[in-house]
C-alpha positions in Angstrom: 128.4 126.1 90.8 127.4 124.4 94.1 123.6 124.1 94.1 121.5 125.1 97.1 119.9 121.6 97.0 123.4 120.1 97.4 124.1 122.3 100.5 120.7 121.3 102.0 121.4 117.6 101.4 124.8 117.9 103.0 123.4 119.7 106.0 120.7 117.0 106.5 123.4 114.4 106.3 125.3 116.1 109.1 122.1 116.5 111.2 121.4 112.8 111.0 125.0 111.7 111.6 126.3 110.0 114.8 128.7 112.9 115.4 125.9 115.6 115.5 123.3 113.5 117.3 125.6 112.3 120.1 128.3 115.0 120.1 131.3 112.7 119.5 134.8 113.9 118.8 134.1 113.8 115.0 132.0 116.9 115.5 135.0 119.1 115.2 136.1 117.8 111.9 132.5 118.0 110.6 132.6 121.7 111.4 135.3 122.2 108.8 132.8 121.4 106.0 132.5 124.5 103.8 128.7 124.0 103.7 128.6 124.6 107.5 130.8 127.8 107.4 129.3 130.5 109.4 126.8 128.2 111.2 126.7 127.6 115.0 127.8 124.0 115.2 126.6 123.6 118.8 123.1 124.8 117.9 123.1 122.5 114.9 124.1 119.6 117.3 121.2 120.5 119.6 118.8 120.5 116.6 120.2 117.1 115.6 119.7 115.7 119.1 116.2 117.1 119.3 115.2 115.5 116.0 116.8 112.2 117.1 114.8 112.2 120.4 111.6 112.9 118.5 112.2 110.1 116.1 113.2 107.6 118.8 110.1 108.6 120.9 107.9 107.5 118.0 109.7 104.2 117.7 109.5 103.6 121.4 105.8 104.3 121.4 105.3 101.7 118.7 107.4 99.1 120.6 106.3 99.8 124.2 106.2 96.1 125.4 109.5 95.4 123.6 111.2 98.4 125.3 110.0 97.2 128.7 111.3 93.7 128.1 114.8 94.9 126.9 115.3 97.7 129.3 118.6 99.5 128.7 119.2 97.2 125.8 116.4 98.9 123.9 118.0 102.3 124.2 121.3 100.8 122.9 119.5 99.3 120.0 117.9 102.7 119.2 121.3 104.3 119.1 122.6 101.6 116.8 119.6 102.0 114.5 120.0 105.8 114.4 123.6 105.4 113.4 123.1 102.7 110.8 119.8 104.0 109.3 119.4 107.8 108.9 115.7 108.8 108.5 114.3 108.6 105.0 110.7 109.4 105.8 108.6 111.2 108.4 106.1 108.4 108.4 106.0 106.4 111.6 105.4 102.9 110.3 108.2 102.6 107.7 110.7 103.9 110.3 109.4 101.4 112.8 109.7 98.6 110.2 113.3 99.5 109.6 114.0 99.3 113.3 112.3 95.9 113.5 114.4 94.6 110.6 117.6 95.6 112.4 116.4 94.0 115.6 115.4 90.8 113.9 118.8 90.7 112.1 120.6 91.3 115.4 118.5 88.7 117.2 119.5 86.0 114.7 123.1 86.7 115.4 122.8 87.1 119.2 119.5 86.1 120.8 118.2 88.9 123.1 117.1 88.6 126.7 114.3 87.5 126.9 114.6 85.4 123.7 111.0 86.1 122.7 111.5 89.9 122.5 111.8 89.9 118.7 108.4 88.1 118.4 106.8 90.7 120.7 108.3 93.4 118.5 106.9 91.8 115.4 103.4 91.7 116.8 103.6 95.3 118.0 104.6 96.4 114.5 101.7 94.4 113.1 99.3 96.1 115.5 100.8 99.5 114.6 100.3 98.8 110.9 96.8 97.4 111.4 95.7 100.6 113.3 96.5 102.7 110.1 94.2 100.6 107.9 90.6 101.4 106.9 88.7 98.2 107.0 85.4 99.3 105.4 87.0 101.2 102.5 89.7 98.5 101.9 87.2 95.7 102.0 84.9 97.5 99.5 87.9 98.2 97.3 89.0 94.5 97.4 85.5 93.3 96.6 85.2 95.7 93.7 88.4 94.3 92.2 87.3 90.7 92.2 87.2 88.8 88.9 84.0 88.5 87.0 82.4 85.2 88.2 83.3 82.4 85.9 82.9 80.0 88.9 80.4 80.2 91.7 82.7 81.9 94.3 86.0 83.6 94.6 88.0 84.2 97.8 91.0 86.1 99.1 92.7 87.0 102.3 91.2 90.1 103.9 93.4 93.1 103.0 93.4 94.2 106.7 94.9 90.9 107.9 98.6 91.2 108.9 100.2 87.7 109.3 103.0 87.0 111.8 105.1 83.8 112.4 106.6 83.6 115.9 109.1 81.1 117.4 107.4 81.7 120.9 103.8 81.8 121.9 103.7 85.4 123.1 100.0 86.0 122.5 99.2 86.0 126.3 101.3 89.2 126.6 98.7 90.9 124.4 95.6 89.6 126.2 93.9 91.2 129.1 94.3 89.1 132.3 96.9 86.8 130.8 100.0 89.0 130.8 101.5 87.0 133.7 101.2 83.7 131.9 104.5 82.0 130.9 105.7 82.3 127.4 106.1 78.9 125.7 108.8 78.1 123.2 106.7 76.8 120.4 105.9 78.1 116.9 102.9 80.4 116.9 101.0 81.4 113.8 99.1 84.7 114.3 97.0 87.1 112.4 96.5 90.7 113.4 93.2 91.9 112.0 91.6 95.4 111.7 87.9 94.9 111.3 84.8 97.0 111.0 83.2 98.0 114.3 86.2 97.4 116.5 88.4 100.2 117.8 91.5 98.0 118.2 92.9 95.2 116.0 92.4 91.6 117.1 95.3 89.1 117.6 94.1 85.7 116.4 96.0 82.4 116.6 95.9 80.1 113.6 96.8 76.5 112.8 99.8 76.3 110.4 97.5 75.2 107.5 95.4 78.3 107.9 98.3 80.7 108.0 99.8 79.0 104.9 96.4 79.4 103.1 96.2 83.1 104.0 99.8 83.7 102.8 99.0 82.0 99.5 95.7 83.9 99.0 96.6 87.6 98.8 94.9 87.7 95.4 91.5 86.4 94.3 91.3 82.7 93.7 88.3 80.4 92.6 86.7 78.6 95.5 86.3 74.9 94.8 82.9 73.3 94.5 81.6 71.3 97.5 81.3 68.4 95.0 85.1 68.3 94.5 87.5 65.8 96.0 88.1 65.3 99.7 91.2 67.6 99.7 89.3 70.4 98.1 86.4 69.9 100.5 88.8 70.3 103.5 90.2 73.5 101.9 86.6 74.8 101.5 85.8 74.1 105.1 89.0 75.9 106.2 88.1 78.9 104.1 84.6 79.0 105.5 86.1 79.0 109.1 88.5 81.8 108.2 85.7 83.8 106.6 83.7 83.4 109.7 86.6 85.0 111.6 86.8 87.9 109.1 90.2 86.8 107.8 88.9 85.8 104.3 86.7 87.7 101.9 84.4 85.5 99.7 82.5 87.1 96.8 78.9 86.1 96.1 78.1 84.8 99.5 79.1 86.4 102.8 80.2 83.2 104.6 80.9 85.1 107.8 77.2 86.1 108.1 76.2 82.6 107.0 78.3 81.0 109.8 76.8 83.2 112.5 73.2 82.9 111.2 
């Protein structure tokens, strides 16, 4: 016996299909599906188009700068994404992440115009993700999970830091008063940070060594003693600078306060 859940699943498959969203010639053959018998196909098509427009509006809102840069190319990319990736969630961020993945894959095959559009999209997604984070609660949770101190100090990357590697320096596009500055083709290491007391996340530029350290420090690690060798002392100094920027948590001593005091 055909279960109701199977009928509903099949209906959703049709409503997210290219034929129903865009009213292509395949719509007629889809109407022969027994699960659609007795239904108004044109009304279903309008519902599919409405749902598509709502979904694409959320993605466009996430990638406003990217949409402006790409113009009509962004709309074409949205259509391709809708056809290739039916919705699997109503949550905004995972859907936007899927769109960015498709865009980055396409950009590797055929660079967009402008060439730095994918980097802009990566930062916009990082900003969107950072806005959903809860800095105070997440920082407290991370500190509560630190190991019992068998050394003087432990450190880890702040849980509200989102790391981004770019092939172009697009940071001026996200800074007030610098949007007209030229975009330089050079590797840029960035961190998008949601922090306590700030309504909007910050976009911070890092040296490559700092980004590598943050990428390798997503879990708690022991902080070397100041009496260790020169390499360890350099690492400690870098960790202190990152802690002062709010990018690293250090248990035992709040090095951010220490650096400002």
